[in-house]
Steps between C-alpha positions, in 0.01 A plus 500: 500500500684470169319793337633738767867436414705817484856623517563706810674837505796593720270718709253214553787270598637751752152549649456124519833461681374745761155340520639153576704636791847469348759582769683826422848349437346245263289769328806722451708214363230389255452851362875564478552171314208572266638847416844357429358229274293757310816709454680195359725462804571191707307519829683428825506152647206445732618503862452156656295636791225629267527268197193290587298811577600668173362209302190451714393865508573540127264211428240630747511840328452346155196307620362805685544727197285262294241437772502609865241229571724231350789632710297447818436138400866438416621673816275275710645187336858621549439608860353155573817336364333348193713398205411753231677578175474777245510515122480812282363473148610722212290796614639474855180365652594307814354153540542360850455129542551214744597135467227250415394273784512122462120479531461754217742306284310177564174673410651640179640162398157340541332763282755593231788375292819660643601635160160658427410869507223412745760365743689831474179697548423299815849556643488875434147537640601325823846648559516857369431715804488835321369619275209264552418372154149394405440198277417738214822698552702178499329379180550835322854577619801463277570128486863550596411683820290218640750234387787694656318548829402132511861396433633732773242369746596141421868586553442650847278201578803274467467375142831643376796514733732662243345847507513788745169686546504833681350476846350805668571344840792676666 
């Protein structure tokens, strides 16, 4: 829900890392790197054997800190091997989304002009996994948020091969 957006504290982030089951070596590395960054120092290079886990559990913790219920939904998608991606807006709210299916695209093309706000609204309503946005929330959100999400969804759906979205699939 857009109205619930909030910046998370270091304590909330650490608790979230624990809550999502972050393995101890990954947990230690994330906290050490975070402390070094906050002190203005260059963090160590992520060891290859935990690099995927560092990213994945960091993203899980960010989602969990905003909504434990949303984390459960995202975790299920990731555990099932679904293609899911994440975007953070300016207040660090995580938006997790999936590619649009061909049938959804066909439906959208029949109903809306591809360059219309209604087309973007349709794409976002179908493909944003969390937070689940109601039609009213989509209509009253900052215009740039919905346009950005729609563009990112179209990119991961194969409509722009020149970009590199961030996958949560390890």
